C-alpha positions in Angstrom: -4.4 -8.4 -17.6 -1.7 -6.2 -19.7 0.7 -4.6 -17.5 0.4 -0.6 -17.4 3.2 1.0 -18.9 4.7 4.3 -16.7 6.8 7.0 -18.7 9.4 8.5 -16.2 11.0 12.0 -17.3 13.8 12.9 -14.9 17.4 13.7 -15.7 19.1 12.5 -12.6 20.1 9.0 -14.1 20.8 7.5 -10.8 16.9 8.8 -9.7 15.7 7.0 -12.8 17.3 3.7 -12.4 15.9 3.3 -9.2 12.2 4.6 -9.9 12.5 2.4 -12.8 14.0 -1.0 -11.4 11.3 -0.8 -8.6 8.2 -0.1 -10.7 9.9 -3.0 -13.1 10.0 -5.5 -9.9 6.4 -4.4 -8.7 5.3 -5.6 -12.5 4.7 -2.3 -15.2 6.1 -1.8 -18.1 8.2 1.4 -17.8 9.6 4.0 -20.7 12.1 6.6 -19.9 13.2 10.4 -21.0 15.5 13.0 -19.9 13.6 16.3 -20.9 10.2 18.0 -21.6 10.8 17.4 -25.6 11.4 13.9 -25.6 8.3 13.3 -23.1 5.9 15.0 -25.3 7.0 13.3 -28.7 6.9 9.7 -26.6 3.7 10.5 -25.3 2.3 11.9 -28.8 3.2 8.2 -30.5 2.9 5.9 -27.5 -0.1 4.6 -25.2 1.2 5.4 -21.5 -0.8 4.8 -18.4 0.6 6.8 -15.9 3.2 9.8 -16.2 6.1 10.6 -13.6 7.0 13.9 -14.4 10.2 15.7 -12.9 9.5 19.6 -12.3 12.8 20.5 -12.9 14.0 19.5 -16.8 16.9 20.9 -19.2 16.3 22.4 -22.0 13.0 25.2 -22.7 10.3 23.2 -21.2 9.9 22.5 -17.2 7.8 19.9 -15.8 4.9 22.9 -15.3 5.1 23.5 -18.9 5.1 20.3 -20.1 2.6 19.3 -17.5 0.3 22.3 -19.8 1.4 21.0 -23.2 0.1 17.6 -22.2 -3.4 19.1 -21.1 -3.8 20.4 -24.3 -4.4 16.4 -26.1 -4.3 14.1 -23.2 -5.7 13.3 -19.6 -3.3 10.8 -18.5 -2.7 10.8 -14.9 0.5 12.9 -13.8 2.6 12.6 -10.8 5.1 15.8 -10.1 8.1 15.4 -8.5 9.7 18.2 -7.1 12.7 19.5 -4.6 10.2 22.4 -4.0 8.1 22.1 -0.8 6.5 25.2 -0.8 2.7 25.2 -1.1 2.4 27.8 -3.9 4.6 24.9 -6.3 2.1 22.8 -5.0 -1.0 24.6 -6.0 0.9 25.8 -9.3 1.5 22.0 -9.9 -2.2 21.0 -9.5 -2.8 23.9 -11.9 -0.7 22.9 -14.6 -2.8 20.0 -14.5 -1.1 17.1 -12.1 -3.0 14.6 -10.5 -0.7 14.3 -7.6 2.8 15.9 -6.5 5.7 14.1 -4.6 8.6 16.3 -2.5 12.3 15.0 -3.0 13.4 12.9 -1.5 10.8 10.5 -1.4 10.7 6.8 -0.2 10.5 3.7 -3.0 7.8 2.6 -1.0 5.7 6.1 -0.6 6.0 6.4 -4.8 4.5 2.9 -5.9 1.6 3.6 -2.9 1.1 7.0 -4.9 1.1 4.8 -8.4 -1.3 2.2 -7.0 -3.8 4.8 -5.6 -3.6 6.9 -9.2 -4.1 3.8 -11.4 -6.8 2.2 -9.1 -8.9 5.7 -9.3 -8.3 5.8 -12.8 -9.8 2.5 -13.8 -12.6 2.6 -11.5 -14.5 -0.8 -10.5 -17.4 1.3 -9.3 -19.8 2.0 -12.4 -22.3 4.7 -13.0 -25.4 2.7 -14.9 -24.7 2.4 -18.5 -25.9 5.4 -20.6 -26.9 7.7 -18.0 -25.8 11.2 -17.6 -26.8 14.2 -14.5 -27.6 17.5 -15.6 -27.7 20.6 -13.3 -28.0 24.1 -14.5 -25.7 24.3 -17.5 -23.4 21.3 -16.1 -23.6 18.0 -17.7 -22.2 15.1 -16.7 -22.0 11.9 -19.1 -21.0 8.9 -16.6 -21.1 6.8 -19.6 -18.5 8.3 -21.5 -16.8 10.2 -18.7 -17.0 13.6 -20.0 -18.2 16.8 -18.8 -19.6 20.1 -20.6 -20.8 23.2 -19.3 -23.0 25.3 -21.8 -22.9 22.5 -24.5 -18.6 22.8 -24.4 -16.6 20.1 -23.0 -14.1 20.4 -20.4 -11.1 18.6 -19.9 -10.6 17.5 -16.4 -7.6 14.9 -15.1 -8.5 11.7 -14.3 -8.5 12.7 -10.5 -10.5 15.7 -11.2 -13.4 13.3 -12.7 -13.2 11.1 -10.3 -14.0 13.9 -7.4 -16.7 15.1 -9.5 -18.1 11.6 -10.6 -18.3 10.9 -6.6 -20.2 14.1 -6.1 -22.7 13.5 -8.7 -23.9 10.1 -8.1 -24.8 11.5 -4.9 -25.5 15.1 -6.1 -27.8 16.6 -3.1 -26.2 14.7 -0.3 -23.0 15.8 1.6 -20.1 13.4 1.2 -17.7 13.9 4.4 -13.8 15.1 3.5 -13.0 11.6 4.9 -15.5 9.5 2.7 -14.8 11.2 -0.3 -10.8 11.3 0.4 -11.4 7.4 0.6 -13.4 7.0 -2.5 -11.0 8.9 -4.5 -7.7 8.2 -3.2 -7.8 5.3 -1.0 -8.1 5.4 2.7 -4.6 5.7 3.2 -5.4 9.7 2.3 -8.7 9.5 4.5 -6.8 12.8 6.2 -5.0 14.4 4.0 -7.7 17.4 3.6 -5.0 19.4 1.7 -5.2 17.2 -1.3 -9.6 17.7 -1.3 -9.3 21.4 -1.3 -7.0 21.9 -4.2 -8.8 19.5 -6.4 -11.9 21.1 -5.5 -10.4 24.8 -6.2 -9.3 23.5 -9.5 -12.7 21.9 -10.5 -14.6 25.3 -9.3 -11.9 26.8 -11.2 -13.1 24.5 -14.6 -16.8 24.4 -14.0 -17.8 27.7 -12.3 -18.8 31.2 -13.6 -17.4 32.3 -10.5 -15.3 29.9 -8.6 -15.2 32.5 -5.4 -18.7 31.9 -5.6 -19.6 28.4 -6.6 -23.5 27.5 -7.5 -22.7 23.7 -8.9 -20.1 22.5 -5.5 -20.8 23.7 -2.3 -19.3 22.9 1.0 -20.7 22.3 4.8 -18.5 23.3 6.9 -15.9 21.0 8.7 -18.3 18.5 7.2 -17.4 18.1 3.6 -18.8 18.9 -0.1 -21.7 18.4 -2.0 -23.2 18.9 -5.6 -26.5 20.3 -5.8 -29.2 18.6 -7.4 -30.9 21.3 -9.0 -30.7 25.0 -9.9 
């Protein structure tokens, strides 16, 4: 099996060295960049399976801006690193298109766990029957091609956003509990991390709903879970 390649973008040499050594020891191929411009150039010219991106970068592009630019041409999974622990910064990262968010200082074990989890959900073992799609009102999920459309216009989702919608779509009309959905998408170690799920449901609604505050497609059952309506 081909080894997964990870691009680490950070301007702190000691941190980059620590992350790189441990990723290499875990069987990944690793490339690095110290600023946003270099990272974008590498992503446009080479293939990577995952990006680890620091928010505070030198030069005109910070991590949020780099993330937004990447989302214009790629759905590569992105883990953002930051020294900011504020909730609004985490939300800003998710809104920019990040798939996960780790606050410094962090343990190497935690980072490796997040990397493994995000690569697992980017390449899920569960498959929807080939060639099938789901249509609910103006929303179409093409499971074979992993593409989503609203009124015929393709909606670009991150790998994690797609996985959340994928599992809701596979069980359209049925409530999936918070714990079950977290386990399916992030893994059993995240089954109690409800804030993850809330952030991604909010992000999905912004992308597929006409009025995210009054959703038609992704509905919640208070205190239980979420479901995708099966008919409109």
